[in-house]
N, C-alpha and C positions, 0 to 999 in steps of 0.2 A: 576649429571644431565644434559643431554641432553639441546641443544639451544631451543629445540621444545617444551619438558618438559617445561622447565622452564618460555618458554612464553608462554604454556596455562596455568600452575599452573598460574602465574600472573595476567592472564585476569582473572580466577574464583578469583583471590583475589581482584585486584581491583574492580569487578560488585559488591563485598561484600559489598564493604565497600564506595562506591559513583558509585549508578546506571548511573545518568544522570551525562555527564563530563562537561556538558557545556549547555548555551541556543541555542536552533535548529536556525539551520541555514536554506537559502533559497536563494539557485543561482538566478539570474537574468537572464533569458535565453531568448534567442530568437529563437523560434520550428519552421521549418521546415515546412508541412502541413504532411510529414510523419510522423515527428515525432512525432506529433498530434495525429495521427492515431494510433502512440503507445501507447500513452496514454488511448484512447478511449477501446483499446483492455484491458489494464491492470484493467480500471475500470471495465467491465463486464465480465472479467476471475478471481477477487478475490472475493471469498464467504467464508462468518463466518472471521475466524483469518487467514486466506492463504496468504502469501505473493508471488506476481507473479509477475517474472517482461518480460518485451518484448524489442527486438531490430528487427525495422521492417527498410527495406530495399528497394526501390522503384529502381528496375536498369532497360535496355531498355527494354529484352524480359519477364519478370518475377517480382513478388514479393516474398523477402524472408524475412521471419519469424522464427526468433527464440523466444523460450517461455519456460520459468521456473519456477517452483514453488518451495517451502520448504516442500513439501510432492509429496508421488509417485502419478502416474495421474490413473484415476479410470476408467471405461470402460464410467463411464455418463458424465467425463470431453473429452474424444474423441471424444464422439458423439455430447455434443454441441459446441466443436470447430470445429467438420467435418460440421454441421448448419451455425456455422457464415462464414467460407470459403465457403460454397457453395451459401449463397445468394450473396457474395462481386462478385464471378463467374459471379450469374447470372444475376446479376443487370449490370456487366462491357459486358457481353454480347450484354446485347439490350441496352448499352447508345449509344450517349449522349440522355439523359430525363431531363426532368424539375425535381425540388426537389418535386413536386407536385405528378407527376406522379408517382414515384419511391415511394413515402408513401402511396400510394392507392395499393399497391402491399401487396397480400395477405400474400407470404413472408416475405416480411417487416413486418405484423400485426403478423406471428409466430414468428419471430425475437424478439421483443419488449414480448412477451411472456414468450419466455423463457428464455431472459436476468433475468425479473423480478423473474421467478420460480428460476433459479438457483442461484439468490444472494437473496434471500428473507431471508435468518435469518439476515445479515448484513444490509439491507435494513429496517427490521422489529425494528432491534435494533437502526438505523439511524432517524426511524421516530419518537421513544418513546422519544428519547432523544429529539427531535424537539417538540413534543408534551409536555414533562416536562417543555421546556423552554418555551412556549407559555400560560400552567397553572401558571408557576411562574410569569411570567409576565404578565396576561391578562390586566391589565389596561395602560402601557404603549403603546407609539402613536406606534411606530415601531410594536408591535401586533398587535394592532388593524389596522394599513394601510394590514399586511399582509392577518387578519381572513376575511377583504372588500372583497380583490385577492380572497382567495380562494371561497367564496360566488359567486364569477363573475361565478367561474369555475364550478358552481352547487355543491361544496363539502361542507356538511353539518356543521356548522363547533360548532353548539352548541352542539355536539354529538362526537367533536374532542378526549377531552379527555376520552370519556369513550371504545373510539376504542384501545383496547390493548390487541389482540390476541396471543396466543402461537407463536413463533417462530417457522418455518415449516409449517404454516398453507397454505390454498391454496389461491392464491390469489386474493385480492378484487378488487372490481370495485375503491374501495379508494386510493389503491395502486397504480394501473395504473392512475388517474389522479392526485395523488399526487405529484409522483414524474415528471410529464410534467408543473403541476402549479409551483413548484418550481425552475424547469428547468428556466422556462419566468421568475419568480419572479426575481429571483438572476440576472439575466442579466441585466434588468431594474432598478435594486437598487444596483450594487454591490459597484460603487463607492460612494454612500450614505455615510458621513461620519456621521450623526448622526445615524446611525444602529451601533448594538455593534456588533465586528470583530466575536464573539463566534457563534451569532444567524443569522449572515450569512453565516457563514462558516456550521453551520446547514443546511442552506438552499439550498447551492453546493453541498454539499453530498449525499440530497435526490432527487434532481437534477439531478444530474452525470448520471444516469441509463438511464434516457430520453435523454441528451446532446447527451452522447455517442452513441446510435442506429443512433440521429438524423445524428450525423457528418460521421457515417460509412455509412448510407446510401447516404448521400451530395456527397461525397468521390468516392462512387463507379459507382455513377450514372455520371460520367463527361469522357468525351472521353479521354481527357491525361492519362487514366488510365486503358483503354479498354485494351491493350496490355499485361502490368503489372499482372492484377488482373485476366487475363484468367490462366494465367500460376501461381500456388500459391505453394514455394517453401516452405513447413511449417515443423520446425523440433521443439519436444517437447523434452528439455533436461530432462534426469532423474537426481532425486535428487542425490546430492553425502555427504555419512558419512561415520565417523567411529568413532572406539575406543582408546580415550587417555589417557593413565597413567597420573596424575596429580599427582605433592606433597601435602601434607596434609597443610593445613590453619594456621598450627602453626609455621612449617619449614619456611614458606614464610616468615611471618609477624616476625619472631626471625630475620630475618638478615636486620630487617630494626630496630627493636628495642631489641637486646642484653641485656639492662639490664632487670631480668625476675619481678623485678616489676612493673616497668611501662609498661611489656607486659603483666601483669595481669590485671592491672587496663585499659589500653586499650579493651582487650579482655571481660571484665567486662561488658564496658560502650554500646560495639557493639552489646554483648546480652540483654542487659536492654531495646535498641531502637529498639523499634519493627518490624520495615519496612528493619532495618537492621538484624533484628535474622527473620525474614520472609527469607531474602535473605541467609541469611545461611545453614538453615535449606532447600531452595529448591538446592542450591548448593552441599551443603555435606551431606546430609540426616539429619542434628541434628546439634544441637550446644554444644555437652557433648565431649566422646569422639571421635565423629566423627571426631571433627577437628584437631583431632593427628596425623588422620589417612589419610595415599596415598587412592588414589579410581580410578576407571575410568570413564571419561567424554566421555557420548555418543555428537558428533561433527557433524555440518554439514556444507556444503559449501551455503552458502545464495542466493538468487534467481540469484541478480543482477551480479556477481564474476563466478557464473556458465559460463554465457554467455559471461562473459568479457574471460574468464580463458579456454575453453575447446569449442570453435566456433574459425572462422577466422577475427573476427570482431577487432581486437585490431590493431589499425593504426596509424601511425605517418605521413599521409598523409591527411586522411579524419577524422572527428567528426564521434564520433559514440553515438548515444543518447542511453540509455537506461532509459527507462520506468517503474518505480516501484509503487507498488502498495500500499508502503508506505515508505516516505524517509529514506535515508540508515542509518546503525547505525553507531556508532562511527570506529569501528572498518575497515566497509568496507569504509566508506567517507575517512578513514585515508589511504587503501592502494589505492584507485584511483587516491588521491593526488601523494601519490608515484608514483603511475605510468605515472601521469602528469610529475613529475618531470624527467622521462626516458623520455618522449619526445611524448607519447600516447596522442591523443585526444581524450577526455571521459566528456561527458556531463550528469549528474544526474540532479534532484531538489532539494536538498540540502540534510542534514541531522539531524537526531532527536538527537545526542551524546550520546544516550543511548550504554550503553555497556552489550553484550550478552557473559554468558558466555560458549554457546555451537558453539561457532561460530568456524569453519574449515578455516586453511590458504589453498589458493589455490596454485598450485602445481608451477604454474608462478612465479618467484623470491622470493619462500616462506621462503628461509634461509635468504638471503638478508632483506625480509620485517620484517623478526623476529626480526632481528638483530634492525633495523631501528624502528621496536616499542616497543621494550621494555622499552627503555630512556622513551617514552610517558606513560607507563604503571607505570614504577619506581615513575614519578613526581605525578601520581595521588594516590599512592597507600601512598607514604611522604606526600604530602598534606594530607592527610583525617587524618593522626596520629598526624600530628601536630597539626592541628584545633581540632581536636577530638571532633567535637562535633556532635551533631543531625542531620541526612540527609534525606532531603528531596527531594523526584524523584516526579518531574512532571509529568503530561500527557500530549501526544504530540498527537493528535487526526487530525491533520490538513492534511488528505491526499488530495494527487493531485488529483482533478478531471477535466475534460477537460471543453475548454471553446468553444464556437459555434459560428457561424455566428447569430449578431445580426437585424434578420431578421423576424419583425414581423409574417409574411403570415407563415412563417416556425412552430412557434409553434401553433400558429391557427390547421396548419396540423397536428400538430406532437398529439395534442388534439382529433382529430378525429382518430387518429391512438390509442390512449390509449383506447378509444371508442368501436372501432371496435376490435382491439385483444381479447380486454373481451367479447364483444360479440361472436367472431370466439371460443375463448378457451370455454366459456360457453355451446351453440352450442354443442360441439364438445363430451361434458362431459356427453351429453343428453341421 
């Protein structure tokens, strides 16, 4: 068995027995303004279940942007990104201007409308989670406070739980106002320790679209970015995938449990556990003879590693921030720690500690990292065999959303942008 076959085979086995390796982590990081801009772009570029990564660098005579995602680029993706690029260039061309001037522009209304349409499925999902939270906790003080705030935003809270239209629908005025209202409410209440973190997290995610547009407009209108944004050097990285042969689940597990009876008992317990059985079905195609057979595993390079290893960003002198629409998985976080041990300066926003079996090794240091990671994979498998207990994978949906300046006037202006953007969109459809 080659070192890579062993590595990929053990990744599959480790995921099958333990999906979440540890509690999610969050790095305490201090972001530059350009790093925050990267986060804003990630928020408005990630739709549905896609994972997007962005690295943006403000240079003296241009702005260089690398963007990658875990699926192929569609024509509508490229048109959408070109519209964002065009807005940044147009705003910077007319800079400097105050935020309120910038927010009154038709191209800003158009951007806001396009963002909500492009991200409509994800926004709809987040809104439904928030509405469910409101419905389940309607009598609690933090919910009453939030509903009172929505009423001040002219949102009919009496019909809130009835608004549950199918995803992918035409964006209504409700979505325009809700994302802006949530943005403002979160900024005012994010440090309130009396509010449940899950509730605040839901509000933050719904409001992230308005916050991102607000921040993008706020950056592009500044004179200091005039030269950089006049020339945007944009690179969309193609996804990288491969087919990798892997050994059977049985062959790998028997290396850890050579005694047949113990092996059979462990296998039986794995199949009895609903979550483990589902993962075995997903990875190996079944829990019968499929576990005894070699197979081909389709793997792909995760978005953040595509930027790190297929561009010129890796540096031992200058820190590089990679904004990601979801936290790093267990293997990506391990690889980034490995690169840091080599002296490279890289910052991300933590990891969710989940193992994915379709993960692909980057070409950079691939052999060395495979040997480095095999020890950890062995420990994960050995630990689960030893415990032989029910494995429960916890959901981590604390995505990263952008923060913005806590200026009341900006929120009032963005409410106007919400209403004007919806009006223009409605009139254009007549």
